[in-house]
C-alpha positions in Angstrom: -28.3 -14.5 -5.2 -28.3 -11.7 -2.7 -30.2 -12.7 0.4 -33.3 -10.8 1.4 -33.1 -7.2 2.3 -33.2 -8.2 6.0 -29.4 -8.9 5.6 -29.0 -5.1 5.1 -30.6 -4.3 8.4 -27.7 -6.0 10.2 -25.0 -4.0 8.3 -22.5 -2.1 10.4 -22.7 1.7 10.7 -20.5 3.8 8.4 -16.9 3.9 9.6 -15.0 7.2 9.9 -12.6 6.9 7.0 -9.7 9.3 6.6 -7.1 9.2 3.8 -3.7 10.6 4.5 -1.4 9.6 1.6 1.7 10.9 0.1 1.4 13.8 -2.3 4.2 12.5 -4.4 5.7 9.1 -5.4 8.4 7.6 -3.3 11.8 6.9 -4.9 11.5 3.1 -4.6 9.7 0.3 -2.7 11.9 0.8 0.5 11.2 4.5 0.6 7.4 3.9 0.2 7.5 1.3 3.0 9.4 3.8 5.3 6.9 6.5 4.4 3.9 4.3 5.3 5.7 3.3 8.6 6.1 7.0 9.4 2.4 7.8 8.7 1.1 4.9 10.7 3.4 5.0 13.7 1.2 7.6 15.5 -1.8 5.3 15.3 -0.2 2.9 17.8 -0.3 5.5 20.7 2.5 3.6 22.4 0.5 0.3 22.4 1.4 -2.9 20.5 -0.2 -3.4 17.1 -0.9 -6.6 15.2 0.3 -6.3 11.5 -1.2 -8.4 8.7 0.4 -8.4 5.3 -1.2 -9.2 2.0 0.2 -9.1 -1.6 -2.3 -8.7 -4.4 0.3 -7.2 -6.8 2.5 -8.9 -9.4 5.7 -8.3 -7.3 7.8 -11.3 -6.5 8.5 -12.7 -3.1 11.9 -11.2 -2.7 10.6 -7.6 -3.4 7.7 -8.2 -1.0 10.2 -9.4 1.7 12.3 -6.2 1.1 9.2 -4.0 1.5 8.2 -5.7 4.7 11.8 -5.5 6.1 12.0 -1.8 5.4 8.6 -1.1 7.0 9.4 -3.2 10.2 12.8 -1.5 10.6 11.2 2.0 10.4 8.5 1.0 12.9 11.1 -0.4 15.3 13.1 2.9 15.0 9.8 4.8 15.9 9.4 2.6 19.0 6.3 0.8 17.8 5.9 -2.8 19.1 4.0 -5.5 17.3 2.1 -8.4 18.8 -0.2 -11.0 17.2 -2.9 -10.6 19.8 -2.9 -6.8 20.1 -6.2 -4.9 20.4 -5.4 -2.7 17.4 -4.7 -4.2 13.9 -2.9 -2.7 10.8 -3.6 -4.5 7.5 -1.0 -3.7 4.8 -1.9 -4.5 1.2 0.6 -4.4 -1.7 -1.3 -3.7 -4.9 -0.7 -1.9 -8.2 -2.3 0.1 -11.0 -0.9 0.7 -14.6 1.4 3.4 -13.4 2.4 2.6 -9.8 2.8 0.1 -7.1 0.7 0.9 -4.0 1.1 0.3 -0.3 -2.2 0.6 1.5 -2.4 0.6 5.3 -5.8 0.0 6.9 -5.8 0.5 10.7 -8.7 -0.8 12.9 -8.7 0.4 16.5 -11.4 0.3 19.2 -13.1 3.5 18.0 -11.8 4.4 14.5 -10.8 3.1 11.1 -8.1 4.8 9.1 -6.5 4.3 5.7 -3.1 5.5 4.5 -1.5 5.1 1.1 2.0 5.4 -0.4 3.2 4.5 -3.8 6.2 4.3 -6.1 6.4 4.4 -9.9 6.6 1.1 -11.9 8.8 0.6 -14.9 6.4 -1.5 -16.9 2.8 -2.7 -16.9 1.3 -6.1 -17.5 -0.1 -6.8 -21.0 -3.7 -7.8 -21.4 -4.5 -9.9 -24.5 -7.9 -8.9 -25.9 -9.9 -9.8 -29.0 -11.8 -7.4 -31.2 -14.6 -5.5 -29.4 -16.7 -2.6 -30.6 -19.6 -0.5 -29.1 -22.8 -0.2 -31.1 -24.8 2.9 -30.2 -28.6 3.1 -30.9 -30.9 6.1 -30.1 -34.0 4.9 -28.2 -35.8 8.1 -27.0 -35.4 11.8 -26.5 -37.4 14.3 -24.5 -37.2 17.7 -22.7 -37.5 16.2 -19.2 -34.4 14.5 -17.6 -34.2 10.8 -18.3 -32.9 8.8 -15.3 -33.1 5.3 -16.7 -34.7 3.1 -19.4 -35.9 -0.5 -19.1 -37.5 -3.0 -21.5 -40.7 -4.7 -20.4 -43.2 -7.0 -22.1 -44.6 -5.2 -25.0 -42.6 -2.1 -24.8 -40.2 0.2 -22.9 -40.2 2.3 -19.7 -38.6 5.7 -19.3 -38.0 7.0 -15.8 -38.0 10.7 -15.1 -37.8 12.5 -11.7 -41.5 13.0 -11.6 -43.0 10.2 -13.8 -42.7 6.8 -15.4 -43.7 6.6 -19.1 -44.6 3.5 -21.1 -43.8 3.3 -24.9 -44.4 0.7 -27.5 -43.4 0.1 -31.2 -46.7 -0.6 -32.8 -45.9 1.6 -35.7 -42.2 0.6 -36.0 -41.0 3.5 -33.9 -41.2 4.1 -30.2 -44.4 5.9 -29.3 -45.5 7.3 -26.0 -48.6 5.6 -24.8 -49.0 6.3 -21.0 -47.4 8.4 -18.3 -47.9 7.9 -14.6 -46.8 10.5 -12.0 -44.4 9.7 -9.1 -45.6 11.4 -5.9 -42.5 12.5 -4.0 -43.0 13.0 -0.2 -39.9 15.2 -0.1 -38.0 17.4 -2.5 -35.5 15.5 -4.7 -31.8 16.5 -4.6 -30.3 18.5 -7.5 -29.5 16.2 -10.4 -31.2 13.1 -8.9 -30.5 9.6 -10.1 -32.9 6.8 -10.6 -33.0 3.1 -11.5 -35.5 0.8 -13.2 -35.6 -3.0 -12.8 -38.2 -4.9 -14.9 -39.4 -8.5 -15.2 -42.2 -9.3 -17.6 -44.8 -6.5 -17.2 -43.8 -5.7 -13.6 -41.1 -3.2 -12.6 -39.4 -1.5 -9.7 -38.3 2.2 -9.8 -35.9 3.6 -7.2 -35.2 7.3 -6.7 -33.5 9.1 -3.8 -35.7 8.3 -0.7 -38.4 6.8 -2.8 -39.3 3.2 -3.8 -41.9 2.4 -6.5 -43.5 -0.7 -7.8 -45.7 -1.0 -10.9 -46.9 -2.8 -13.9 -47.6 -2.1 -17.6 -50.5 -4.5 -18.0 -53.4 -4.2 -18.4 -52.4 -0.5 -18.1 -49.6 1.5 -16.6 -49.8 1.7 -12.8 -47.2 3.0 -10.2 -47.3 3.0 -6.4 -44.6 4.9 -4.5 -43.6 5.3 -0.9 -40.9 6.9 1.1 -38.1 4.4 1.5 -34.4 4.0 2.5 -34.1 0.5 1.3 -30.9 -0.3 -0.6 -30.7 -0.2 -4.4 -29.8 -3.4 -6.3 -26.7 -2.8 -8.5 -26.0 -5.3 -11.3 -22.9 -6.0 -13.3 -23.3 -8.1 -16.4 -25.5 -11.2 -16.0 -24.0 -12.7 -12.8 -23.0 -10.1 -10.2 -25.1 -8.1 -7.7 -24.6 -5.7 -4.8 -27.1 -4.0 -2.5 -26.0 -0.4 -1.9 -27.5 2.3 0.3 -28.2 5.5 -1.6 -27.6 8.9 0.1 -31.0 10.4 -0.3 -29.8 14.0 -0.1 -27.0 13.5 -2.6 -26.3 11.8 -5.9 -24.1 8.9 -4.8 -24.1 5.7 -2.6 -23.0 6.3 0.9 -20.7 3.3 1.2 -22.9 0.8 3.0 -23.3 -2.4 0.9 -24.3 -6.0 1.1 -22.4 -8.5 -1.0 -23.8 -11.3 -3.1 -23.3 -13.7 -0.2 -25.4 -11.4 2.1 -22.3 -10.0 4.0 -22.5 -6.3 5.0 -19.5 -4.2 4.2 -18.5 -0.5 4.4 -16.5 1.2 1.6 -15.9 4.8 0.7 -18.9 6.6 -0.9 -19.2 5.9 -4.6 -21.1 6.9 -7.7 -21.2 3.5 -9.5 -19.9 0.0 -9.5 -18.9 -2.8 -11.8 -17.4 -6.3 -11.4 -14.6 -8.2 -13.0 -13.6 -11.8 -12.5 -10.0 -13.1 -11.9 -9.2 -16.6 -10.9 -12.9 -17.4 -10.5 -13.6 -14.6 -8.0 -15.3 -11.3 -8.5 -13.5 -8.1 -7.8 -15.5 -4.8 -7.8 -14.5 -1.5 -9.2 -16.0 1.5 -7.5 -16.0 5.0 -8.9 -15.5 6.7 -5.5 -16.6 10.2 -4.7 -13.1 11.4 -3.6 -10.5 9.1 -4.9 -11.4 8.0 -8.4 -11.9 4.4 -9.5 -10.7 1.9 -6.9 -10.5 -1.9 -7.1 -11.7 -4.1 -4.3 -11.0 -7.8 -4.1 -13.7 -10.4 -3.3 -13.6 -9.6 0.4 -13.8 -5.9 -0.4 -10.3 -5.0 0.7 -8.7 -2.3 -1.3 -6.5 -3.9 -4.0 -5.6 -1.1 -6.5 -6.9 1.8 -8.6 -7.5 2.7 -12.2 -6.6 6.3 -13.3 -8.4 8.6 -15.6 -11.9 7.2 -15.6 -15.1 9.2 -15.1 -17.7 8.6 -12.4 -20.0 6.2 -14.3 -19.2 2.5 -14.7 -21.2 -0.5 -16.0 -20.3 -4.1 -16.3 -20.9 -6.4 -19.4 -20.3 -10.0 -20.2 -20.1 -10.1 -24.0 -18.5 -13.5 -25.2 -15.9 -11.8 -27.3 -13.4 -11.4 -24.5 -12.0 -13.9 -22.0 -13.1 -11.7 -19.2 -16.0 -9.3 -18.4 -15.9 -5.8 -19.9 -16.2 -2.5 -18.1 -17.9 0.4 -19.7 -16.6 3.7 -18.3 -17.1 7.4 -19.0 -14.1 9.5 -19.4 -13.4 12.3 -16.9 -14.3 15.9 -17.7 -17.3 18.3 -17.6 -18.8 17.2 -20.9 -18.4 20.6 -22.6 -16.6 19.0 -25.6 -18.8 15.9 -25.6 -18.6 12.8 -23.4 -17.6 9.3 -24.4 -18.0 5.7 -23.2 -15.1 3.3 -23.5 -15.0 -0.5 -23.1 -12.1 -1.9 -21.1 -10.7 -5.3 -20.0 -9.2 -5.4 -16.5 -6.6 -7.9 -15.3 -4.0 -7.8 -12.6 -5.3 -4.4 -11.6 -4.5 -3.0 -15.0 -7.0 -1.8 -17.6 -6.7 -2.0 -21.4 -9.1 -0.2 -23.8 -11.2 -2.4 -26.2 -11.9 -0.8 -29.5 -13.0 2.8 -30.2 -15.1 4.8 -27.7 -18.7 5.6 -28.3 -19.0 9.4 -28.6 -21.9 11.7 -27.5 -22.8 15.3 -28.3 -23.0 16.4 -24.7 -22.6 15.5 -21.1 -23.5 11.9 -20.1 -26.0 12.1 -17.2 -26.6 8.4 -16.6 -25.0 5.0 -17.4 -26.7 1.8 -16.2 -26.1 -1.8 -17.2 -28.9 -3.4 -19.3 -28.6 -7.1 -19.5 -25.4 -9.1 -20.1 -24.0 -7.2 -23.0 -25.4 -3.7 -23.1 -25.9 -0.5 -21.1 -28.3 2.5 -21.1 -26.5 5.8 -21.7 -28.3 9.1 -21.3 -26.7 12.3 -22.6 -27.9 15.9 -22.8 -27.4 17.6 -26.1 -26.2 21.2 -25.5 -27.7 22.5 -28.7 -31.2 21.4 -28.0 -31.1 20.8 -24.2 -32.9 17.5 -24.8 -32.1 14.3 -23.0 -31.4 11.4 -25.2 -31.4 7.7 -24.1 -29.2 5.3 -26.1 -28.7 1.5 -26.0 -24.9 0.8 -26.2 -24.1 -2.8 -26.9 -20.8 -4.6 -26.7 -20.3 -6.5 -30.0 -17.6 -8.8 -31.1 -15.4 -8.0 -34.1 -12.2 -8.9 -35.8 
């Protein structure tokens, strides 16, 4: 389990991260290596640099050796010296996505942290064997006010809005609103705020930008809120957790995280996160603010990317696949209706599982709900109402 929130207080400050990658694909692996060498040579400032190589791609040893040789030759031509005990370090990672092989250089100096990326097109992609998976969509509740999240508690269901928490039960066979408690905000919320509910029994926690609330539904609904910058707990399926600091004046996480082992890390700002497991270790997919969905290995080193996903991800652990599933929205503005698609991810490649779940309007929230489901909120453009759905991963033929 994640250690107490005290571990967060020792996390490092946000690093200044700059991305200066190629605007086009290199002709081949050697050209990509030379391009990365050209980009990173200026970082040395005439001083020696320690270089650490890591291959998390499916490329064979001979190809990796060729890439390394091309890089080292270009650096030598640029007058850059290497030394194992140098003050500055460049970590070079070879990774891949379904369309490209990637060379990522991460430089750590005395006062800055920079990342560069080059790539070249791949001729084929690894195949992922998957079994039948489908998504079951069930309407839970709709209302005029925005719905940020929904959680099931003893005897009913909670609905979180920017200014209130509501308790519903099914005494008559359908969800009925029973009580609503206001959320007192000490500061204005940002535009399009996000919120998260976590419940256990009749007790619950609600997180909004700059606000932390605790409450209970028995014997009646009660909520107490206070200003807070404590990190949010992000879950993926039934086993994986992160602590992530929310940017209170925005609608994303600022990149400061604490892993499941209590280790503080810094990653680019991101909207959502989900975990996959390969060779017994969890990798995390982050829907970043500027660079789409990126894959990070168990130590949170950049290991690849997934193209053409939206900004909302959720993890699931349905037993119908040999690996966890990722639920992802598709990119777009939602004017033609949004969708959620299930994927299997292996070797930094994603394969769709079954047909997507379609929605009438823009998806405004996607949060995991237990091991095999997620809460999806969409706004219907014809009624302007917000509708909350339970989307469950089910096994099929």
